[in-house]
PDB file of N, CA, C and O in Angstrom:
ATOM      1  N   MET A   1       1.090  -1.218   0.197  1.00  0.00           N
ATOM      2  CA  MET A   1      -0.534   0.433   0.013  1.00  0.00           C
ATOM      3  C   MET A   1       0.911   1.135  -0.173  1.00  0.00           C
ATOM      4  O   MET A   1       1.923   0.816   0.451  1.00  0.00           O
ATOM      5  N   THR A   2       0.809   2.192  -1.191  1.00  0.00           N
ATOM      6  CA  THR A   2       0.722   3.282  -0.967  1.00  0.00           C
ATOM      7  C   THR A   2       1.095   4.564   0.076  1.00  0.00           C
ATOM      8  O   THR A   2       0.060   5.116   0.447  1.00  0.00           O
ATOM      9  N   ASN A   3       1.940   4.983   0.464  1.00  0.00           N
ATOM     10  CA  ASN A   3       1.434   6.916   1.178  1.00  0.00           C
ATOM     11  C   ASN A   3       1.154   7.157   0.330  1.00  0.00           C
ATOM     12  O   ASN A   3       1.600   6.915  -0.791  1.00  0.00           O
ATOM     13  N   ASN A   4      -0.436   8.207   1.013  1.00  0.00           N
ATOM     14  CA  ASN A   4      -0.557   9.179   0.015  1.00  0.00           C
ATOM     15  C   ASN A   4      -1.043  10.612   1.017  1.00  0.00           C
ATOM     16  O   ASN A   4      -2.206  10.753   1.396  1.00  0.00           O
ATOM     17  N   PRO A   5      -0.381  11.202   1.212  1.00  0.00           N
ATOM     18  CA  PRO A   5       0.112  11.947   1.964  1.00  0.00           C
ATOM     19  C   PRO A   5      -1.346  13.352   2.053  1.00  0.00           C
ATOM     20  O   PRO A   5      -1.496  14.276   2.854  1.00  0.00           O
ATOM     21  N   ALA A   6      -2.078  12.971   0.995  1.00  0.00           N
ATOM     22  CA  ALA A   6      -3.082  14.056   0.921  1.00  0.00           C
ATOM     23  C   ALA A   6      -4.483  13.498   2.081  1.00  0.00           C
ATOM     24  O   ALA A   6      -5.296  14.128   2.757  1.00  0.00           O
ATOM     25  N   GLN A   7      -4.225  12.025   1.864  1.00  0.00           N
ATOM     26  CA  GLN A   7      -4.907  11.657   2.931  1.00  0.00           C
ATOM     27  C   GLN A   7      -4.742  11.433   4.089  1.00  0.00           C
ATOM     28  O   GLN A   7      -5.712  11.096   4.768  1.00  0.00           O
ATOM     29  N   ASP A   8      -3.417  11.560   4.679  1.00  0.00           N
ATOM     30  CA  ASP A   8      -2.585  11.523   5.811  1.00  0.00           C
ATOM     31  C   ASP A   8      -3.222  12.813   6.329  1.00  0.00           C
ATOM     32  O   ASP A   8      -3.693  12.580   7.442  1.00  0.00           O
ATOM     33  N   ARG A   9      -3.379  13.820   6.037  1.00  0.00           N
ATOM     34  CA  ARG A   9      -3.180  15.450   6.766  1.00  0.00           C
ATOM     35  C   ARG A   9      -4.883  15.094   7.851  1.00  0.00           C
ATOM     36  O   ARG A   9      -5.856  14.361   7.674  1.00  0.00           O
ATOM     37  N   TYR A  10      -4.621  15.714   8.536  1.00  0.00           N
ATOM     38  CA  TYR A  10      -5.855  15.728   9.803  1.00  0.00           C
ATOM     39  C   TYR A  10      -6.910  16.951   9.288  1.00  0.00           C
ATOM     40  O   TYR A  10      -6.455  18.093   9.229  1.00  0.00           O
ATOM     41  N   ASN A  11      -8.075  16.746   8.980  1.00  0.00           N
ATOM     42  CA  ASN A  11      -9.391  17.041   8.659  1.00  0.00           C
ATOM     43  C   ASN A  11      -9.779  17.776  10.110  1.00  0.00           C
ATOM     44  O   ASN A  11     -10.059  16.865  10.890  1.00  0.00           O
ATOM     45  N   PRO A  12      -9.854  18.563  10.512  1.00  0.00           N
ATOM     46  CA  PRO A  12     -10.789  19.222  11.854  1.00  0.00           C
ATOM     47  C   PRO A  12     -11.910  18.943  11.929  1.00  0.00           C
ATOM     48  O   PRO A  12     -12.224  18.401  10.869  1.00  0.00           O
ATOM     49  N   PRO A  13     -12.631  18.991  12.511  1.00  0.00           N
ATOM     50  CA  PRO A  13     -14.506  19.409  11.962  1.00  0.00           C
ATOM     51  C   PRO A  13     -14.632  20.747  12.225  1.00  0.00           C
ATOM     52  O   PRO A  13     -14.023  21.373  13.092  1.00  0.00           O
ATOM     53  N   GLY A  14     -15.814  21.359  11.091  1.00  0.00           N
ATOM     54  CA  GLY A  14     -15.364  22.960  11.014  1.00  0.00           C
ATOM     55  C   GLY A  14     -16.388  23.462  12.847  1.00  0.00           C
ATOM     56  O   GLY A  14     -16.719  22.995  13.937  1.00  0.00           O
ATOM     57  N   VAL A  15     -16.444  24.686  12.005  1.00  0.00           N
ATOM     58  CA  VAL A  15     -16.784  25.487  12.998  1.00  0.00           C
ATOM     59  C   VAL A  15     -18.427  25.113  13.193  1.00  0.00           C
ATOM     60  O   VAL A  15     -18.708  24.914  14.374  1.00  0.00           O
ATOM     61  N   ARG A  16     -19.195  25.023  12.554  1.00  0.00           N
ATOM     62  CA  ARG A  16     -20.524  24.538  12.841  1.00  0.00           C
ATOM     63  C   ARG A  16     -20.920  23.291  13.064  1.00  0.00           C
ATOM     64  O   ARG A  16     -22.097  23.011  13.290  1.00  0.00           O
ATOM     65  N   ASP A  17     -19.750  22.234  13.008  1.00  0.00           N
ATOM     66  CA  ASP A  17     -20.261  21.112  12.732  1.00  0.00           C
ATOM     67  C   ASP A  17     -20.993  20.461  14.304  1.00  0.00           C
ATOM     68  O   ASP A  17     -21.947  21.108  14.737  1.00  0.00           O
ATOM     69  N   GLY A  18     -20.770  19.850  14.701  1.00  0.00           N
ATOM     70  CA  GLY A  18     -22.091  19.421  16.406  1.00  0.00           C
ATOM     71  C   GLY A  18     -20.523  19.305  17.666  1.00  0.00           C
ATOM     72  O   GLY A  18     -20.582  19.668  18.840  1.00  0.00           O
ATOM     73  N   ASP A  19     -19.305  18.732  17.000  1.00  0.00           N
ATOM     74  CA  ASP A  19     -18.357  18.361  18.065  1.00  0.00           C
ATOM     75  C   ASP A  19     -17.985  19.927  18.548  1.00  0.00           C
ATOM     76  O   ASP A  19     -18.180  20.978  17.937  1.00  0.00           O
ATOM     77  N   GLY A  20     -17.451  19.728  19.707  1.00  0.00           N
ATOM     78  CA  GLY A  20     -17.098  20.927  20.194  1.00  0.00           C
ATOM     79  C   GLY A  20     -17.939  21.779  21.203  1.00  0.00           C
ATOM     80  O   GLY A  20     -17.454  22.545  22.036  1.00  0.00           O
ATOM     81  N   TRP A  21     -19.836  21.429  20.924  1.00  0.00           N
ATOM     82  CA  TRP A  21     -20.528  21.942  22.052  1.00  0.00           C
ATOM     83  C   TRP A  21     -20.338  21.445  23.821  1.00  0.00           C
ATOM     84  O   TRP A  21     -20.426  20.269  24.173  1.00  0.00           O
ATOM     85  N   GLU A  22     -20.162  22.194  24.441  1.00  0.00           N
ATOM     86  CA  GLU A  22     -20.305  21.625  25.382  1.00  0.00           C
ATOM     87  C   GLU A  22     -21.600  22.452  26.240  1.00  0.00           C
ATOM     88  O   GLU A  22     -21.973  23.623  26.170  1.00  0.00           O
ATOM     89  N   SER A  23     -21.956  21.615  26.836  1.00  0.00           N
ATOM     90  CA  SER A  23     -23.426  22.197  27.901  1.00  0.00           C
ATOM     91  C   SER A  23     -22.953  22.716  29.733  1.00  0.00           C
ATOM     92  O   SER A  23     -22.079  22.178  30.413  1.00  0.00           O
ATOM     93  N   GLY A  24     -23.477  23.400  29.976  1.00  0.00           N
ATOM     94  CA  GLY A  24     -23.549  24.065  30.901  1.00  0.00           C
ATOM     95  C   GLY A  24     -24.995  24.984  31.791  1.00  0.00           C
ATOM     96  O   GLY A  24     -25.972  25.492  31.241  1.00  0.00           O
ATOM     97  N   THR A  25     -24.778  24.959  32.812  1.00  0.00           N
ATOM     98  CA  THR A  25     -25.953  26.123  33.324  1.00  0.00           C
ATOM     99  C   THR A  25     -26.058  27.924  33.105  1.00  0.00           C
ATOM    100  O   THR A  25     -25.086  28.655  33.295  1.00  0.00           O
ATOM    101  N   PHE A  26     -27.081  28.301  32.784  1.00  0.00           N
ATOM    102  CA  PHE A  26     -27.250  29.773  32.618  1.00  0.00           C
ATOM    103  C   PHE A  26     -26.599  30.246  33.294  1.00  0.00           C
ATOM    104  O   PHE A  26     -25.607  30.860  32.900  1.00  0.00           O
ATOM    105  N   ASP A  27     -26.988  30.108  34.804  1.00  0.00           N
ATOM    106  CA  ASP A  27     -25.862  30.419  35.706  1.00  0.00           C
ATOM    107  C   ASP A  27     -24.683  30.443  35.792  1.00  0.00           C
ATOM    108  O   ASP A  27     -24.155  31.402  36.356  1.00  0.00           O
ATOM    109  N   SER A  28     -23.997  29.519  35.322  1.00  0.00           N
ATOM    110  CA  SER A  28     -22.293  29.064  35.046  1.00  0.00           C
ATOM    111  C   SER A  28     -21.945  30.031  34.479  1.00  0.00           C
ATOM    112  O   SER A  28     -20.850  30.475  34.825  1.00  0.00           O
ATOM    113  N   LEU A  29     -22.506  30.578  33.667  1.00  0.00           N
ATOM    114  CA  LEU A  29     -21.721  31.537  32.493  1.00  0.00           C
ATOM    115  C   LEU A  29     -21.433  33.014  33.507  1.00  0.00           C
ATOM    116  O   LEU A  29     -21.976  33.244  34.588  1.00  0.00           O
ATOM    117  N   ASN A  30     -20.518  33.805  32.859  1.00  0.00           N
ATOM    118  CA  ASN A  30     -20.211  34.373  33.094  1.00  0.00           C
ATOM    119  C   ASN A  30     -20.528  36.212  32.671  1.00  0.00           C
ATOM    120  O   ASN A  30     -20.095  36.689  31.622  1.00  0.00           O
ATOM    121  N   THR A  31     -21.045  36.743  33.324  1.00  0.00           N
ATOM    122  CA  THR A  31     -21.685  38.059  31.942  1.00  0.00           C
ATOM    123  C   THR A  31     -20.461  38.373  31.088  1.00  0.00           C
ATOM    124  O   THR A  31     -19.277  38.432  31.418  1.00  0.00           O
ATOM    125  N   GLY A  32     -21.212  38.611  29.582  1.00  0.00           N
ATOM    126  CA  GLY A  32     -20.672  38.650  28.556  1.00  0.00           C
ATOM    127  C   GLY A  32     -20.382  37.847  27.430  1.00  0.00           C
ATOM    128  O   GLY A  32     -19.951  38.035  26.292  1.00  0.00           O
ATOM    129  N   GLU A  33     -20.995  36.281  28.552  1.00  0.00           N
ATOM    130  CA  GLU A  33     -20.577  35.388  27.614  1.00  0.00           C
ATOM    131  C   GLU A  33     -21.598  35.182  26.359  1.00  0.00           C
ATOM    132  O   GLU A  33     -22.777  35.520  26.248  1.00  0.00           O
ATOM    133  N   LEU A  34     -20.584  34.394  25.304  1.00  0.00           N
ATOM    134  CA  LEU A  34     -21.733  33.474  24.426  1.00  0.00           C
ATOM    135  C   LEU A  34     -22.189  32.439  24.717  1.00  0.00           C
ATOM    136  O   LEU A  34     -21.726  31.845  25.690  1.00  0.00           O
ATOM    137  N   PHE A  35     -23.441  31.791  23.828  1.00  0.00           N
ATOM    138  CA  PHE A  35     -24.579  30.263  24.539  1.00  0.00           C
ATOM    139  C   PHE A  35     -25.362  30.607  23.627  1.00  0.00           C
ATOM    140  O   PHE A  35     -25.840  31.691  23.295  1.00  0.00           O
ATOM    141  N   TRP A  36     -25.515  28.790  22.961  1.00  0.00           N
ATOM    142  CA  TRP A  36     -26.919  28.289  22.353  1.00  0.00           C
ATOM    143  C   TRP A  36     -27.974  28.253  22.868  1.00  0.00           C
ATOM    144  O   TRP A  36     -28.146  29.325  23.447  1.00  0.00           O
ATOM    145  N   LEU A  37     -28.978  27.465  23.013  1.00  0.00           N
ATOM    146  CA  LEU A  37     -30.140  27.538  23.321  1.00  0.00           C
ATOM    147  C   LEU A  37     -30.397  26.033  23.256  1.00  0.00           C
ATOM    148  O   LEU A  37     -31.196  25.321  23.864  1.00  0.00           O
ATOM    149  N   ASN A  38     -29.162  25.682  22.018  1.00  0.00           N
ATOM    150  CA  ASN A  38     -29.558  23.708  21.514  1.00  0.00           C
ATOM    151  C   ASN A  38     -27.963  23.688  20.513  1.00  0.00           C
ATOM    152  O   ASN A  38     -27.363  24.655  20.043  1.00  0.00           O
ATOM    153  N   GLU A  39     -27.781  22.914  20.472  1.00  0.00           N
ATOM    154  CA  GLU A  39     -26.579  21.921  19.955  1.00  0.00           C
ATOM    155  C   GLU A  39     -26.496  21.678  18.073  1.00  0.00           C
ATOM    156  O   GLU A  39     -25.608  21.239  17.343  1.00  0.00           O
ATOM    157  N   ASN A  40     -28.039  22.268  17.779  1.00  0.00           N
ATOM    158  CA  ASN A  40     -27.771  22.336  16.026  1.00  0.00           C
ATOM    159  C   ASN A  40     -27.217  23.401  15.570  1.00  0.00           C
ATOM    160  O   ASN A  40     -27.035  24.532  16.020  1.00  0.00           O
ATOM    161  N   LYS A  41     -26.916  22.739  14.369  1.00  0.00           N
ATOM    162  CA  LYS A  41     -26.016  24.135  13.574  1.00  0.00           C
ATOM    163  C   LYS A  41     -27.063  24.617  12.559  1.00  0.00           C
ATOM    164  O   LYS A  41     -26.690  25.422  11.706  1.00  0.00           O
ATOM    165  N   ASN A  42     -28.375  24.189  12.573  1.00  0.00           N
ATOM    166  CA  ASN A  42     -29.319  25.217  11.154  1.00  0.00           C
ATOM    167  C   ASN A  42     -29.139  26.780  11.845  1.00  0.00           C
ATOM    168  O   ASN A  42     -28.489  27.094  12.842  1.00  0.00           O
ATOM    169  N   GLU A  43     -29.780  27.448  11.135  1.00  0.00           N
ATOM    170  CA  GLU A  43     -30.112  28.480  11.031  1.00  0.00           C
ATOM    171  C   GLU A  43     -30.844  29.227  12.088  1.00  0.00           C
ATOM    172  O   GLU A  43     -30.510  30.404  12.225  1.00  0.00           O
ATOM    173  N   ASP A  44     -31.949  28.677  13.001  1.00  0.00           N
ATOM    174  CA  ASP A  44     -32.796  29.106  13.674  1.00  0.00           C
ATOM    175  C   ASP A  44     -32.184  29.037  15.458  1.00  0.00           C
ATOM    176  O   ASP A  44     -32.820  29.223  16.495  1.00  0.00           O
ATOM    177  N   ASN A  45     -30.733  28.696  15.253  1.00  0.00           N
ATOM    178  CA  ASN A  45     -29.745  28.750  16.582  1.00  0.00           C
ATOM    179  C   ASN A  45     -29.417  29.695  16.814  1.00  0.00           C
ATOM    180  O   ASN A  45     -28.381  29.916  16.186  1.00  0.00           O
ATOM    181  N   HIS A  46     -29.816  30.832  17.658  1.00  0.00           N
ATOM    182  CA  HIS A  46     -29.058  31.818  17.671  1.00  0.00           C
ATOM    183  C   HIS A  46     -28.252  31.909  18.381  1.00  0.00           C
ATOM    184  O   HIS A  46     -28.184  31.209  19.391  1.00  0.00           O
ATOM    185  N   ALA A  47     -27.257  32.953  18.011  1.00  0.00           N
ATOM    186  CA  ALA A  47     -26.288  32.858  19.608  1.00  0.00           C
ATOM    187  C   ALA A  47     -26.908  34.167  20.433  1.00  0.00           C
ATOM    188  O   ALA A  47     -27.435  35.238  20.129  1.00  0.00           O
ATOM    189  N   TYR A  48     -26.566  33.508  21.568  1.00  0.00           N
ATOM    190  CA  TYR A  48     -27.277  34.284  23.036  1.00  0.00           C
ATOM    191  C   TYR A  48     -25.871  35.375  23.668  1.00  0.00           C
ATOM    192  O   TYR A  48     -24.706  35.124  23.356  1.00  0.00           O
ATOM    193  N   ARG A  49     -26.123  36.167  24.270  1.00  0.00           N
ATOM    194  CA  ARG A  49     -24.686  36.583  25.426  1.00  0.00           C
ATOM    195  C   ARG A  49     -25.048  36.999  26.498  1.00  0.00           C
ATOM    196  O   ARG A  49     -25.235  38.212  26.407  1.00  0.00           O
ATOM    197  N   LYS A  50     -25.212  36.694  27.297  1.00  0.00           N
ATOM    198  CA  LYS A  50     -25.289  36.915  29.208  1.00  0.00           C
ATOM    199  C   LYS A  50     -25.197  38.571  29.515  1.00  0.00           C
ATOM    200  O   LYS A  50     -24.146  39.143  29.802  1.00  0.00           O
ATOM    201  N   ILE A  51     -26.105  39.022  29.432  1.00  0.00           N
ATOM    202  CA  ILE A  51     -26.569  40.272  30.063  1.00  0.00           C
ATOM    203  C   ILE A  51     -26.727  40.328  31.206  1.00  0.00           C
ATOM    204  O   ILE A  51     -26.226  41.358  31.658  1.00  0.00           O
ATOM    205  N   SER A  52     -27.138  39.786  31.859  1.00  0.00           N
ATOM    206  CA  SER A  52     -27.288  40.036  33.487  1.00  0.00           C
ATOM    207  C   SER A  52     -27.318  38.398  34.142  1.00  0.00           C
ATOM    208  O   SER A  52     -26.549  37.597  33.609  1.00  0.00           O
ATOM    209  N   GLU A  53     -28.175  37.919  35.260  1.00  0.00           N
ATOM    210  CA  GLU A  53     -28.410  36.981  35.965  1.00  0.00           C
ATOM    211  C   GLU A  53     -29.249  36.223  35.401  1.00  0.00           C
ATOM    212  O   GLU A  53     -29.201  34.995  35.466  1.00  0.00           O
ATOM    213  N   THR A  54     -30.418  37.116  34.564  1.00  0.00           N
ATOM    214  CA  THR A  54     -31.738  36.813  34.060  1.00  0.00           C
ATOM    215  C   THR A  54     -31.910  37.148  32.781  1.00  0.00           C
ATOM    216  O   THR A  54     -32.970  36.960  32.184  1.00  0.00           O
ATOM    217  N   GLU A  55     -30.577  37.823  32.120  1.00  0.00           N
ATOM    218  CA  GLU A  55     -31.482  38.513  30.758  1.00  0.00           C
ATOM    219  C   GLU A  55     -30.466  37.982  29.681  1.00  0.00           C
ATOM    220  O   GLU A  55     -29.282  37.916  30.012  1.00  0.00           O
ATOM    221  N   ALA A  56     -30.921  37.520  28.159  1.00  0.00           N
ATOM    222  CA  ALA A  56     -29.496  37.487  27.688  1.00  0.00           C
ATOM    223  C   ALA A  56     -30.001  38.404  25.885  1.00  0.00           C
ATOM    224  O   ALA A  56     -31.188  38.606  25.624  1.00  0.00           O
ATOM    225  N   PHE A  57     -29.158  38.710  25.154  1.00  0.00           N
ATOM    226  CA  PHE A  57     -29.109  39.434  24.396  1.00  0.00           C
ATOM    227  C   PHE A  57     -29.050  38.447  22.853  1.00  0.00           C
ATOM    228  O   PHE A  57     -28.286  37.512  22.608  1.00  0.00           O
ATOM    229  N   ASN A  58     -29.510  38.697  22.478  1.00  0.00           N
ATOM    230  CA  ASN A  58     -30.081  37.667  20.803  1.00  0.00           C
ATOM    231  C   ASN A  58     -29.170  38.431  20.480  1.00  0.00           C
ATOM    232  O   ASN A  58     -29.291  39.514  21.052  1.00  0.00           O
ATOM    233  N   THR A  59     -27.882  38.340  19.500  1.00  0.00           N
ATOM    234  CA  THR A  59     -27.045  38.481  18.993  1.00  0.00           C
ATOM    235  C   THR A  59     -27.273  38.914  17.313  1.00  0.00           C
ATOM    236  O   THR A  59     -26.750  39.900  16.792  1.00  0.00           O
ATOM    237  N   LYS A  60     -28.152  37.960  16.633  1.00  0.00           N
ATOM    238  CA  LYS A  60     -28.957  37.695  15.210  1.00  0.00           C
ATOM    239  C   LYS A  60     -29.662  39.337  15.332  1.00  0.00           C
ATOM    240  O   LYS A  60     -29.189  40.361  14.839  1.00  0.00           O
ATOM    241  N   THR A  61     -30.897  39.206  16.126  1.00  0.00           N
ATOM    242  CA  THR A  61     -32.215  40.032  15.815  1.00  0.00           C
ATOM    243  C   THR A  61     -31.655  41.022  16.650  1.00  0.00           C
ATOM    244  O   THR A  61     -31.770  42.037  15.963  1.00  0.00           O
ATOM    245  N   GLY A  62     -31.102  41.359  17.747  1.00  0.00           N
ATOM    246  CA  GLY A  62     -30.619  42.428  18.504  1.00  0.00           C
ATOM    247  C   GLY A  62     -31.611  42.361  19.275  1.00  0.00           C
ATOM    248  O   GLY A  62     -32.023  43.516  19.389  1.00  0.00           O
ATOM    249  N   GLU A  63     -32.629  41.239  20.250  1.00  0.00           N
ATOM    250  CA  GLU A  63     -33.841  41.601  21.128  1.00  0.00           C
ATOM    251  C   GLU A  63     -33.454  40.737  22.490  1.00  0.00           C
ATOM    252  O   GLU A  63     -33.102  39.559  22.426  1.00  0.00           O
ATOM    253  N   THR A  64     -33.595  41.673  24.062  1.00  0.00           N
ATOM    254  CA  THR A  64     -33.335  40.783  24.701  1.00  0.00           C
ATOM    255  C   THR A  64     -34.328  39.875  25.268  1.00  0.00           C
ATOM    256  O   THR A  64     -35.532  40.006  25.488  1.00  0.00           O
ATOM    257  N   LEU A  65     -33.402  38.807  25.466  1.00  0.00           N
ATOM    258  CA  LEU A  65     -34.469  37.361  26.235  1.00  0.00           C
ATOM    259  C   LEU A  65     -34.508  37.269  27.741  1.00  0.00           C
ATOM    260  O   LEU A  65     -33.754  36.714  28.540  1.00  0.00           O
ATOM    261  N   PRO A  66     -35.973  38.208  27.941  1.00  0.00           N
ATOM    262  CA  PRO A  66     -35.699  38.667  29.576  1.00  0.00           C
ATOM    263  C   PRO A  66     -36.508  37.301  30.461  1.00  0.00           C
ATOM    264  O   PRO A  66     -37.540  36.702  30.156  1.00  0.00           O
ATOM    265  N   VAL A  67     -35.650  37.120  31.564  1.00  0.00           N
ATOM    266  CA  VAL A  67     -36.492  35.896  32.702  1.00  0.00           C
ATOM    267  C   VAL A  67     -35.606  34.663  32.206  1.00  0.00           C
ATOM    268  O   VAL A  67     -36.452  33.774  32.102  1.00  0.00           O
ATOM    269  N   VAL A  68     -34.513  34.170  31.882  1.00  0.00           N
ATOM    270  CA  VAL A  68     -34.054  32.925  31.475  1.00  0.00           C
ATOM    271  C   VAL A  68     -33.989  32.342  32.561  1.00  0.00           C
ATOM    272  O   VAL A  68     -33.695  33.198  33.395  1.00  0.00           O
ATOM    273  N   LYS A  69     -34.151  30.846  33.286  1.00  0.00           N
ATOM    274  CA  LYS A  69     -33.702  30.390  34.326  1.00  0.00           C
ATOM    275  C   LYS A  69     -32.757  30.260  34.464  1.00  0.00           C
ATOM    276  O   LYS A  69     -32.054  30.185  33.456  1.00  0.00           O
ATOM    277  N   ARG A  70     -32.092  30.142  35.882  1.00  0.00           N
ATOM    278  CA  ARG A  70     -31.380  30.503  35.743  1.00  0.00           C
ATOM    279  C   ARG A  70     -30.088  28.844  35.680  1.00  0.00           C
ATOM    280  O   ARG A  70     -28.868  28.746  35.547  1.00  0.00           O
ATOM    281  N   ASN A  71     -31.444  27.633  35.895  1.00  0.00           N
ATOM    282  CA  ASN A  71     -30.618  26.581  36.298  1.00  0.00           C
ATOM    283  C   ASN A  71     -31.040  26.054  34.142  1.00  0.00           C
ATOM    284  O   ASN A  71     -31.205  24.849  33.955  1.00  0.00           O
ATOM    285  N   ALA A  72     -31.104  26.600  33.401  1.00  0.00           N
ATOM    286  CA  ALA A  72     -31.561  26.444  32.321  1.00  0.00           C
ATOM    287  C   ALA A  72     -30.246  25.584  31.533  1.00  0.00           C
ATOM    288  O   ALA A  72     -29.152  25.747  32.075  1.00  0.00           O
ATOM    289  N   VAL A  73     -30.266  24.958  30.676  1.00  0.00           N
ATOM    290  CA  VAL A  73     -29.154  24.199  30.119  1.00  0.00           C
ATOM    291  C   VAL A  73     -28.747  24.663  28.883  1.00  0.00           C
ATOM    292  O   VAL A  73     -29.554  24.420  27.985  1.00  0.00           O
ATOM    293  N   VAL A  74     -27.568  25.361  28.498  1.00  0.00           N
ATOM    294  CA  VAL A  74     -26.878  25.861  27.663  1.00  0.00           C
ATOM    295  C   VAL A  74     -26.020  25.643  26.935  1.00  0.00           C
ATOM    296  O   VAL A  74     -25.000  25.809  27.604  1.00  0.00           O
ATOM    297  N   TYR A  75     -25.762  25.377  25.998  1.00  0.00           N
ATOM    298  CA  TYR A  75     -24.542  25.238  24.950  1.00  0.00           C
ATOM    299  C   TYR A  75     -23.938  26.396  24.710  1.00  0.00           C
ATOM    300  O   TYR A  75     -24.448  27.487  24.456  1.00  0.00           O
ATOM    301  N   TYR A  76     -22.036  25.883  24.872  1.00  0.00           N
ATOM    302  CA  TYR A  76     -20.742  26.853  24.287  1.00  0.00           C
ATOM    303  C   TYR A  76     -19.977  26.096  23.981  1.00  0.00           C
ATOM    304  O   TYR A  76     -19.799  24.945  24.378  1.00  0.00           O
ATOM    305  N   LYS A  77     -19.264  26.916  22.962  1.00  0.00           N
ATOM    306  CA  LYS A  77     -18.595  26.435  22.099  1.00  0.00           C
ATOM    307  C   LYS A  77     -17.018  26.120  22.835  1.00  0.00           C
ATOM    308  O   LYS A  77     -16.386  27.173  22.758  1.00  0.00           O
ATOM    309  N   SER A  78     -16.372  25.289  23.359  1.00  0.00           N
ATOM    310  CA  SER A  78     -15.336  24.921  24.079  1.00  0.00           C
ATOM    311  C   SER A  78     -13.642  25.657  23.255  1.00  0.00           C
ATOM    312  O   SER A  78     -12.551  25.428  23.778  1.00  0.00           O
TER     313      SER A  78
END
């Protein structure tokens, strides 16, 4: 079998692939951190930024999401 360098290279997963997601709770995030409500890579899964202990800012629509449960499971990129 011959060595093919083109096939030997490491091909990391893309940024929007499912790998790399970590889960945690909303209250464990620091203010200003980005998070997502699910780990799907579709267009409806917008990024949010934590702005207070109970609010998040939707970075795509510019809307504030009030009264986020402190123990809600959220996903972030590692």
